[in-house]
C-alpha positions, 0 to 999 in steps of 0.5 A: 819861312822865307816868303817872296812877294811880287806886287808888294807895293799895291794895296793887296801886296802891302797887306800880304807883307803886313800879315806875313811880318806879323806872323813872323815870316821872313819877307823878301820882295821885288819892287820897281819902287823899293823905297815904298816897301823899305819905308813901311817895312824896314825889316824886309829885304827888297830887290829893285827890279821888274817882273818884265826882266827875268834876271831881276826875279831870280835874285829875289827867289834865292832861298825863298820857300814860297812865292806870292804874286799880287801883280796887277796894273797900276790905276786904270792902266790899259796895259794888262800884260803884267799878269801873263808876262809877269807870272810867266817870268816868275814861273820860269825862274821858279822852275830854275830853282826847283819850284 
């Protein structure tokens, strides 16, 4: 199974990826800072991108069987639109792939 993770560089996302890899899942992730994931999980495919840019989401979704979002603001950021805008962009891209 190919699992696509959004928000993988946060603490929850890192744990999701760690468990998924331990269970034998093929993991792909979209990250603004792909080097964080590539250094910790050399076996996963990481796309550089942002959930605010729908075109970057689509590349990560290709051939994915399931999607997990652990999106959230960084630190004490006041910006919380990542939940509403990010998940909406993911859902719209999933619809294009028949999800």
